[in-house]
CHARMM-style PDB file with segment names, atoms N, HN, CA, C and O in Angstrom:
ATOM      1  N   UNK     1       4.273  -8.990   9.759  1.00  0.00      PROA
ATOM      2  CA  UNK     1       4.477  -8.345   8.441  1.00  0.00      PROA
ATOM      3  C   UNK     1       3.182  -7.799   8.534  1.00  0.00      PROA
ATOM      4  O   UNK     1       3.080  -6.617   8.861  1.00  0.00      PROA
ATOM      5  N   UNK     2       2.031  -8.567   8.265  1.00  0.00      PROA
ATOM      6  HN  UNK     2       2.114  -9.527   7.999  1.00  0.00      PROA
ATOM      7  CA  UNK     2       0.606  -7.955   7.755  1.00  0.00      PROA
ATOM      8  C   UNK     2       0.629  -7.757   6.399  1.00  0.00      PROA
ATOM      9  O   UNK     2      -0.221  -7.039   5.872  1.00  0.00      PROA
ATOM     10  N   UNK     3       1.796  -8.492   5.536  1.00  0.00      PROA
ATOM     11  HN  UNK     3       2.487  -9.076   5.964  1.00  0.00      PROA
ATOM     12  CA  UNK     3       2.373  -8.570   4.267  1.00  0.00      PROA
ATOM     13  C   UNK     3       1.972  -6.642   3.538  1.00  0.00      PROA
ATOM     14  O   UNK     3       1.453  -6.366   2.457  1.00  0.00      PROA
ATOM     15  N   UNK     4       2.487  -5.622   4.694  1.00  0.00      PROA
ATOM     16  HN  UNK     4       2.908  -5.847   5.573  1.00  0.00      PROA
ATOM     17  CA  UNK     4       2.876  -4.520   4.251  1.00  0.00      PROA
ATOM     18  C   UNK     4       4.076  -4.283   3.716  1.00  0.00      PROA
ATOM     19  O   UNK     4       5.033  -4.642   4.402  1.00  0.00      PROA
ATOM     20  N   UNK     5       4.396  -3.561   2.239  1.00  0.00      PROA
ATOM     21  HN  UNK     5       3.619  -3.269   1.681  1.00  0.00      PROA
ATOM     22  CA  UNK     5       5.874  -3.480   1.527  1.00  0.00      PROA
ATOM     23  C   UNK     5       6.845  -2.598   2.370  1.00  0.00      PROA
ATOM     24  O   UNK     5       6.388  -1.838   3.223  1.00  0.00      PROA
ATOM     25  N   UNK     6       8.108  -2.692   2.147  1.00  0.00      PROA
ATOM     26  HN  UNK     6       8.479  -3.310   1.454  1.00  0.00      PROA
ATOM     27  CA  UNK     6       8.786  -2.311   3.677  1.00  0.00      PROA
ATOM     28  C   UNK     6       9.028  -0.555   3.315  1.00  0.00      PROA
ATOM     29  O   UNK     6       9.459   0.248   4.143  1.00  0.00      PROA
ATOM     30  N   UNK     7       8.541  -0.134   1.539  1.00  0.00      PROA
ATOM     31  HN  UNK     7       8.191  -0.787   0.867  1.00  0.00      PROA
ATOM     32  CA  UNK     7       8.727   0.786   1.570  1.00  0.00      PROA
ATOM     33  C   UNK     7       7.414   1.718   2.840  1.00  0.00      PROA
ATOM     34  O   UNK     7       7.445   2.324   3.911  1.00  0.00      PROA
ATOM     35  N   UNK     8       6.695   1.403   2.088  1.00  0.00      PROA
ATOM     36  HN  UNK     8       6.669   0.911   1.218  1.00  0.00      PROA
ATOM     37  CA  UNK     8       5.050   1.830   3.119  1.00  0.00      PROA
ATOM     38  C   UNK     8       5.213   2.158   4.405  1.00  0.00      PROA
ATOM     39  O   UNK     8       5.021   3.189   5.049  1.00  0.00      PROA
ATOM     40  N   UNK     9       5.665   0.921   4.696  1.00  0.00      PROA
ATOM     41  HN  UNK     9       5.822   0.083   4.173  1.00  0.00      PROA
ATOM     42  CA  UNK     9       5.766   0.505   6.193  1.00  0.00      PROA
ATOM     43  C   UNK     9       7.000   2.226   6.844  1.00  0.00      PROA
ATOM     44  O   UNK     9       6.584   3.246   7.393  1.00  0.00      PROA
ATOM     45  N   UNK    10       8.080   1.970   6.567  1.00  0.00      PROA
ATOM     46  HN  UNK    10       8.418   1.142   6.120  1.00  0.00      PROA
ATOM     47  CA  UNK    10       8.504   3.094   6.721  1.00  0.00      PROA
ATOM     48  C   UNK    10       8.168   4.391   6.671  1.00  0.00      PROA
ATOM     49  O   UNK    10       8.489   5.438   7.233  1.00  0.00      PROA
ATOM     50  N   UNK    11       7.553   4.082   5.976  1.00  0.00      PROA
ATOM     51  HN  UNK    11       7.292   3.231   5.519  1.00  0.00      PROA
ATOM     52  CA  UNK    11       6.529   5.695   5.249  1.00  0.00      PROA
ATOM     53  C   UNK    11       5.883   6.430   6.770  1.00  0.00      PROA
ATOM     54  O   UNK    11       5.806   7.494   7.384  1.00  0.00      PROA
ATOM     55  N   UNK    12       5.578   5.244   6.811  1.00  0.00      PROA
ATOM     56  HN  UNK    12       5.641   4.380   6.313  1.00  0.00      PROA
ATOM     57  CA  UNK    12       4.124   4.902   7.988  1.00  0.00      PROA
ATOM     58  C   UNK    12       4.673   6.295   9.144  1.00  0.00      PROA
ATOM     59  O   UNK    12       3.889   7.175   9.500  1.00  0.00      PROA
ATOM     60  N   UNK    13       5.688   6.254   9.452  1.00  0.00      PROA
ATOM     61  HN  UNK    13       6.324   5.539   9.164  1.00  0.00      PROA
ATOM     62  CA  UNK    13       6.652   7.308  10.793  1.00  0.00      PROA
ATOM     63  C   UNK    13       6.218   8.169  10.397  1.00  0.00      PROA
ATOM     64  O   UNK    13       5.233   8.744  10.862  1.00  0.00      PROA
ATOM     65  N   UNK    14       7.091   8.605   9.049  1.00  0.00      PROA
ATOM     66  HN  UNK    14       7.891   8.138   8.671  1.00  0.00      PROA
ATOM     67  CA  UNK    14       7.185  10.198   8.621  1.00  0.00      PROA
ATOM     68  C   UNK    14       5.915  10.803   8.595  1.00  0.00      PROA
ATOM     69  O   UNK    14       5.815  11.952   9.025  1.00  0.00      PROA
ATOM     70  N   UNK    15       4.690  10.069   8.055  1.00  0.00      PROA
ATOM     71  HN  UNK    15       4.771   9.136   7.705  1.00  0.00      PROA
ATOM     72  CA  UNK    15       3.403  10.416   7.261  1.00  0.00      PROA
ATOM     73  C   UNK    15       2.251  11.000   8.724  1.00  0.00      PROA
ATOM     74  O   UNK    15       1.582  12.010   8.945  1.00  0.00      PROA
ATOM     75  N   UNK    16       2.505   9.834   9.375  1.00  0.00      PROA
ATOM     76  HN  UNK    16       3.049   9.014   9.196  1.00  0.00      PROA
ATOM     77  CA  UNK    16       1.821   9.322  10.290  1.00  0.00      PROA
ATOM     78  C   UNK    16       2.737  10.147  12.072  1.00  0.00      PROA
ATOM     79  O   UNK    16       3.184   9.465  12.994  1.00  0.00      PROA
ATOM     80  N   UNK    17       2.736  11.821  11.991  1.00  0.00      PROA
ATOM     81  HN  UNK    17       2.373  12.375  11.242  1.00  0.00      PROA
ATOM     82  CA  UNK    17       3.198  12.119  13.317  1.00  0.00      PROA
ATOM     83  C   UNK    17       1.965  11.711  14.795  1.00  0.00      PROA
ATOM     84  O   UNK    17       0.746  11.594  14.927  1.00  0.00      PROA
ATOM     85  N   UNK    18       2.821  11.642  15.404  1.00  0.00      PROA
ATOM     86  HN  UNK    18       3.811  11.737  15.297  1.00  0.00      PROA
ATOM     87  CA  UNK    18       2.683  11.335  16.948  1.00  0.00      PROA
ATOM     88  C   UNK    18       2.043   9.369  17.259  1.00  0.00      PROA
ATOM     89  O   UNK    18       1.461   8.986  18.274  1.00  0.00      PROA
ATOM     90  N   UNK    19       2.447   8.411  15.915  1.00  0.00      PROA
ATOM     91  HN  UNK    19       2.920   8.721  15.091  1.00  0.00      PROA
ATOM     92  CA  UNK    19       1.815   7.473  16.176  1.00  0.00      PROA
ATOM     93  C   UNK    19       2.638   6.843  16.965  1.00  0.00      PROA
ATOM     94  O   UNK    19       3.817   7.100  17.210  1.00  0.00      PROA
ATOM     95  N   UNK    20       1.854   5.865  17.421  1.00  0.00      PROA
ATOM     96  HN  UNK    20       0.897   5.656  17.222  1.00  0.00      PROA
ATOM     97  CA  UNK    20       2.903   4.808  18.829  1.00  0.00      PROA
ATOM     98  C   UNK    20       2.575   5.690  19.847  1.00  0.00      PROA
ATOM     99  O   UNK    20       2.406   5.099  20.914  1.00  0.00      PROA
ATOM    100  N   UNK    21       2.446   6.707  19.895  1.00  0.00      PROA
ATOM    101  HN  UNK    21       2.583   7.187  19.028  1.00  0.00      PROA
ATOM    102  CA  UNK    21       2.471   7.872  21.448  1.00  0.00      PROA
ATOM    103  C   UNK    21       1.490   8.501  21.752  1.00  0.00      PROA
ATOM    104  O   UNK    21       0.943   8.199  22.813  1.00  0.00      PROA
ATOM    105  N   UNK    22       0.880   9.686  20.858  1.00  0.00      PROA
ATOM    106  HN  UNK    22       1.324   9.931  19.996  1.00  0.00      PROA
ATOM    107  CA  UNK    22      -0.091  10.736  21.359  1.00  0.00      PROA
ATOM    108  C   UNK    22      -1.650  10.438  20.668  1.00  0.00      PROA
ATOM    109  O   UNK    22      -2.768  10.656  21.135  1.00  0.00      PROA
ATOM    110  N   UNK    23      -1.165   9.766  19.181  1.00  0.00      PROA
ATOM    111  HN  UNK    23      -0.257   9.589  18.803  1.00  0.00      PROA
ATOM    112  CA  UNK    23      -2.013   9.507  18.617  1.00  0.00      PROA
ATOM    113  C   UNK    23      -2.454   8.108  17.581  1.00  0.00      PROA
ATOM    114  O   UNK    23      -1.871   7.776  16.549  1.00  0.00      PROA
ATOM    115  N   UNK    24      -3.508   7.518  18.135  1.00  0.00      PROA
ATOM    116  HN  UNK    24      -3.982   7.787  18.973  1.00  0.00      PROA
ATOM    117  CA  UNK    24      -4.082   6.033  17.677  1.00  0.00      PROA
ATOM    118  C   UNK    24      -4.722   6.739  16.062  1.00  0.00      PROA
ATOM    119  O   UNK    24      -5.625   7.472  15.660  1.00  0.00      PROA
ATOM    120  N   UNK    25      -3.455   5.867  15.495  1.00  0.00      PROA
ATOM    121  HN  UNK    25      -2.722   5.271  15.822  1.00  0.00      PROA
ATOM    122  CA  UNK    25      -4.129   5.957  13.874  1.00  0.00      PROA
ATOM    123  C   UNK    25      -5.288   4.557  13.511  1.00  0.00      PROA
ATOM    124  O   UNK    25      -5.397   3.564  14.229  1.00  0.00      PROA
ATOM    125  N   UNK    26      -5.784   4.719  12.693  1.00  0.00      PROA
ATOM    126  HN  UNK    26      -5.696   5.526  12.109  1.00  0.00      PROA
ATOM    127  CA  UNK    26      -6.900   3.584  12.046  1.00  0.00      PROA
ATOM    128  C   UNK    26      -5.707   3.147  10.242  1.00  0.00      PROA
ATOM    129  O   UNK    26      -5.679   3.964   9.323  1.00  0.00      PROA
ATOM    130  N   UNK    27      -4.851   1.683  10.167  1.00  0.00      PROA
ATOM    131  HN  UNK    27      -4.873   1.019  10.914  1.00  0.00      PROA
ATOM    132  CA  UNK    27      -4.558   1.883   8.959  1.00  0.00      PROA
ATOM    133  C   UNK    27      -5.437   1.066   7.660  1.00  0.00      PROA
ATOM    134  O   UNK    27      -5.991  -0.012   7.879  1.00  0.00      PROA
ATOM    135  N   UNK    28      -5.466   1.542   6.692  1.00  0.00      PROA
ATOM    136  HN  UNK    28      -5.016   2.418   6.515  1.00  0.00      PROA
ATOM    137  CA  UNK    28      -6.353   0.192   5.355  1.00  0.00      PROA
ATOM    138  C   UNK    28      -5.760   0.834   4.090  1.00  0.00      PROA
ATOM    139  O   UNK    28      -5.546   1.798   3.355  1.00  0.00      PROA
ATOM    140  N   UNK    29      -5.632  -0.904   4.528  1.00  0.00      PROA
ATOM    141  HN  UNK    29      -5.806  -1.688   5.124  1.00  0.00      PROA
ATOM    142  CA  UNK    29      -4.474  -1.449   2.719  1.00  0.00      PROA
ATOM    143  C   UNK    29      -5.205  -1.913   2.102  1.00  0.00      PROA
ATOM    144  O   UNK    29      -5.566  -3.089   2.056  1.00  0.00      PROA
ATOM    145  N   UNK    30      -5.666  -0.645   1.282  1.00  0.00      PROA
ATOM    146  HN  UNK    30      -5.372   0.310   1.319  1.00  0.00      PROA
ATOM    147  CA  UNK    30      -6.665  -0.946  -0.086  1.00  0.00      PROA
ATOM    148  C   UNK    30      -6.299  -2.003  -0.511  1.00  0.00      PROA
ATOM    149  O   UNK    30      -5.596  -2.803   0.106  1.00  0.00      PROA
ATOM    150  N   UNK    31      -7.039  -2.227  -2.402  1.00  0.00      PROA
ATOM    151  HN  UNK    31      -7.610  -1.577  -2.904  1.00  0.00      PROA
ATOM    152  CA  UNK    31      -7.165  -3.587  -3.392  1.00  0.00      PROA
ATOM    153  C   UNK    31      -5.626  -2.862  -3.881  1.00  0.00      PROA
ATOM    154  O   UNK    31      -4.562  -3.382  -3.544  1.00  0.00      PROA
ATOM    155  N   UNK    32      -5.682  -1.718  -4.635  1.00  0.00      PROA
ATOM    156  HN  UNK    32      -6.547  -1.296  -4.908  1.00  0.00      PROA
ATOM    157  CA  UNK    32      -4.924  -1.143  -5.157  1.00  0.00      PROA
ATOM    158  C   UNK    32      -2.890  -0.928  -4.498  1.00  0.00      PROA
ATOM    159  O   UNK    32      -1.925  -0.311  -4.948  1.00  0.00      PROA
ATOM    160  N   UNK    33      -3.133  -1.898  -3.175  1.00  0.00      PROA
ATOM    161  HN  UNK    33      -3.917  -2.399  -2.809  1.00  0.00      PROA
ATOM    162  CA  UNK    33      -1.637  -1.164  -2.713  1.00  0.00      PROA
ATOM    163  C   UNK    33      -1.453   0.069  -2.122  1.00  0.00      PROA
ATOM    164  O   UNK    33      -0.391   0.566  -1.749  1.00  0.00      PROA
ATOM    165  N   UNK    34      -3.067   0.728  -2.041  1.00  0.00      PROA
ATOM    166  HN  UNK    34      -3.930   0.323  -2.344  1.00  0.00      PROA
ATOM    167  CA  UNK    34      -2.350   2.111  -1.443  1.00  0.00      PROA
ATOM    168  C   UNK    34      -2.439   2.056   0.168  1.00  0.00      PROA
ATOM    169  O   UNK    34      -3.503   1.468   0.362  1.00  0.00      PROA
ATOM    170  N   UNK    35      -1.885   2.358   1.399  1.00  0.00      PROA
ATOM    171  HN  UNK    35      -1.020   2.836   1.241  1.00  0.00      PROA
ATOM    172  CA  UNK    35      -2.127   2.014   2.829  1.00  0.00      PROA
ATOM    173  C   UNK    35      -2.749   3.362   3.128  1.00  0.00      PROA
ATOM    174  O   UNK    35      -1.967   4.302   2.981  1.00  0.00      PROA
ATOM    175  N   UNK    36      -4.295   3.752   3.615  1.00  0.00      PROA
ATOM    176  HN  UNK    36      -4.930   2.989   3.734  1.00  0.00      PROA
ATOM    177  CA  UNK    36      -4.567   4.975   3.987  1.00  0.00      PROA
ATOM    178  C   UNK    36      -4.974   4.691   5.624  1.00  0.00      PROA
ATOM    179  O   UNK    36      -5.423   3.724   6.239  1.00  0.00      PROA
ATOM    180  N   UNK    37      -4.464   6.412   6.063  1.00  0.00      PROA
ATOM    181  HN  UNK    37      -4.099   7.197   5.563  1.00  0.00      PROA
ATOM    182  CA  UNK    37      -4.106   5.842   7.295  1.00  0.00      PROA
ATOM    183  C   UNK    37      -5.148   7.428   8.153  1.00  0.00      PROA
ATOM    184  O   UNK    37      -5.039   8.615   7.846  1.00  0.00      PROA
ATOM    185  N   UNK    38      -5.768   7.006   8.885  1.00  0.00      PROA
ATOM    186  HN  UNK    38      -5.856   6.042   9.135  1.00  0.00      PROA
ATOM    187  CA  UNK    38      -6.758   8.375   9.517  1.00  0.00      PROA
ATOM    188  C   UNK    38      -6.516   8.225  10.777  1.00  0.00      PROA
ATOM    189  O   UNK    38      -6.617   7.087  11.234  1.00  0.00      PROA
ATOM    190  N   UNK    39      -6.156   9.278  11.617  1.00  0.00      PROA
ATOM    191  HN  UNK    39      -6.074  10.202  11.245  1.00  0.00      PROA
ATOM    192  CA  UNK    39      -6.121   9.175  12.903  1.00  0.00      PROA
ATOM    193  C   UNK    39      -7.636   9.181  13.671  1.00  0.00      PROA
ATOM    194  O   UNK    39      -8.696   9.721  13.357  1.00  0.00      PROA
ATOM    195  N   UNK    40      -7.280   8.407  14.720  1.00  0.00      PROA
ATOM    196  HN  UNK    40      -6.418   7.969  14.975  1.00  0.00      PROA
ATOM    197  CA  UNK    40      -8.675   8.362  15.757  1.00  0.00      PROA
ATOM    198  C   UNK    40      -8.759   9.120  16.935  1.00  0.00      PROA
ATOM    199  O   UNK    40      -8.087   8.811  17.919  1.00  0.00      PROA
ATOM    200  N   UNK    41      -9.820  10.466  16.929  1.00  0.00      PROA
ATOM    201  HN  UNK    41     -10.366  10.717  16.129  1.00  0.00      PROA
ATOM    202  CA  UNK    41      -9.501  11.708  17.966  1.00  0.00      PROA
ATOM    203  C   UNK    41     -10.353  11.236  19.241  1.00  0.00      PROA
ATOM    204  O   UNK    41     -11.570  11.388  19.138  1.00  0.00      PROA
ATOM    205  N   UNK    42      -9.948  10.781  20.216  1.00  0.00      PROA
ATOM    206  HN  UNK    42      -8.959  10.658  20.299  1.00  0.00      PROA
ATOM    207  CA  UNK    42     -10.571  10.352  21.609  1.00  0.00      PROA
ATOM    208  C   UNK    42     -11.087  11.502  21.755  1.00  0.00      PROA
ATOM    209  O   UNK    42     -10.561  12.573  21.454  1.00  0.00      PROA
ATOM    210  N   UNK    43     -12.786  11.225  22.511  1.00  0.00      PROA
ATOM    211  HN  UNK    43     -13.214  10.355  22.756  1.00  0.00      PROA
ATOM    212  CA  UNK    43     -13.045  12.496  22.345  1.00  0.00      PROA
ATOM    213  C   UNK    43     -12.777  12.220  24.035  1.00  0.00      PROA
ATOM    214  O   UNK    43     -13.163  13.312  24.453  1.00  0.00      PROA
ATOM    215  N   UNK    44     -12.497  11.702  24.864  1.00  0.00      PROA
ATOM    216  HN  UNK    44     -12.184  10.815  24.525  1.00  0.00      PROA
ATOM    217  CA  UNK    44     -12.805  11.527  25.979  1.00  0.00      PROA
ATOM    218  C   UNK    44     -11.194  12.724  26.886  1.00  0.00      PROA
ATOM    219  O   UNK    44     -11.089  12.871  28.103  1.00  0.00      PROA
ATOM    220  N   UNK    45     -10.412  13.227  26.037  1.00  0.00      PROA
ATOM    221  HN  UNK    45     -10.496  13.107  25.048  1.00  0.00      PROA
ATOM    222  CA  UNK    45      -9.121  13.927  26.387  1.00  0.00      PROA
ATOM    223  C   UNK    45      -9.073  15.443  26.699  1.00  0.00      PROA
ATOM    224  O   UNK    45     -10.135  15.910  26.288  1.00  0.00      PROA
ATOM    225  N   UNK    46      -8.754  15.848  26.926  1.00  0.00      PROA
ATOM    226  HN  UNK    46      -7.891  15.468  27.260  1.00  0.00      PROA
ATOM    227  CA  UNK    46      -8.754  17.621  26.700  1.00  0.00      PROA
ATOM    228  C   UNK    46      -8.284  17.988  25.757  1.00  0.00      PROA
ATOM    229  O   UNK    46      -7.113  17.611  25.724  1.00  0.00      PROA
ATOM    230  N   UNK    47      -8.707  18.876  24.421  1.00  0.00      PROA
ATOM    231  HN  UNK    47      -9.658  19.182  24.448  1.00  0.00      PROA
ATOM    232  CA  UNK    47      -8.843  18.829  23.166  1.00  0.00      PROA
ATOM    233  C   UNK    47      -8.750  20.810  23.536  1.00  0.00      PROA
ATOM    234  O   UNK    47      -9.743  21.408  23.949  1.00  0.00      PROA
ATOM    235  N   UNK    48      -7.611  21.411  23.319  1.00  0.00      PROA
ATOM    236  HN  UNK    48      -6.804  20.926  22.983  1.00  0.00      PROA
ATOM    237  CA  UNK    48      -7.386  22.263  23.125  1.00  0.00      PROA
ATOM    238  C   UNK    48      -7.543  23.489  24.244  1.00  0.00      PROA
ATOM    239  O   UNK    48      -7.577  24.663  23.877  1.00  0.00      PROA
ATOM    240  N   UNK    49      -7.631  23.124  25.559  1.00  0.00      PROA
ATOM    241  HN  UNK    49      -7.604  22.170  25.857  1.00  0.00      PROA
ATOM    242  CA  UNK    49      -7.505  23.507  26.722  1.00  0.00      PROA
ATOM    243  C   UNK    49      -9.125  23.789  27.546  1.00  0.00      PROA
ATOM    244  O   UNK    49      -9.492  24.508  28.476  1.00  0.00      PROA
ATOM    245  N   UNK    50      -9.823  22.766  26.600  1.00  0.00      PROA
ATOM    246  HN  UNK    50      -9.525  22.183  25.844  1.00  0.00      PROA
ATOM    247  CA  UNK    50     -11.423  22.995  26.661  1.00  0.00      PROA
ATOM    248  C   UNK    50     -11.427  21.583  28.154  1.00  0.00      PROA
ATOM    249  O   UNK    50     -10.718  20.582  28.260  1.00  0.00      PROA
ATOM    250  N   UNK    51     -12.410  22.053  28.973  1.00  0.00      PROA
ATOM    251  HN  UNK    51     -12.986  22.866  28.887  1.00  0.00      PROA
ATOM    252  CA  UNK    51     -12.250  20.767  29.778  1.00  0.00      PROA
ATOM    253  C   UNK    51     -13.624  20.343  29.904  1.00  0.00      PROA
ATOM    254  O   UNK    51     -14.646  20.971  30.180  1.00  0.00      PROA
ATOM    255  N   UNK    52     -13.344  18.781  29.562  1.00  0.00      PROA
ATOM    256  HN  UNK    52     -12.514  18.271  29.339  1.00  0.00      PROA
ATOM    257  CA  UNK    52     -14.776  17.899  28.823  1.00  0.00      PROA
ATOM    258  C   UNK    52     -15.406  16.627  30.496  1.00  0.00      PROA
ATOM    259  OT1 UNK    52     -16.368  15.871  30.369  1.00  0.00      PROA
TER     260      UNK     52
END
């Protein structure tokens, strides 16, 4: 469980849309107990209809 508090772990799906499906998220548990999340952009995928 990576020592993440249950209430924080349960809130992740609420505050990180697309987690586990469309979007990859990077997480960092900082020393004060705040969990920071950032979406990782896949630049190889098509964005807003633009072909790459």
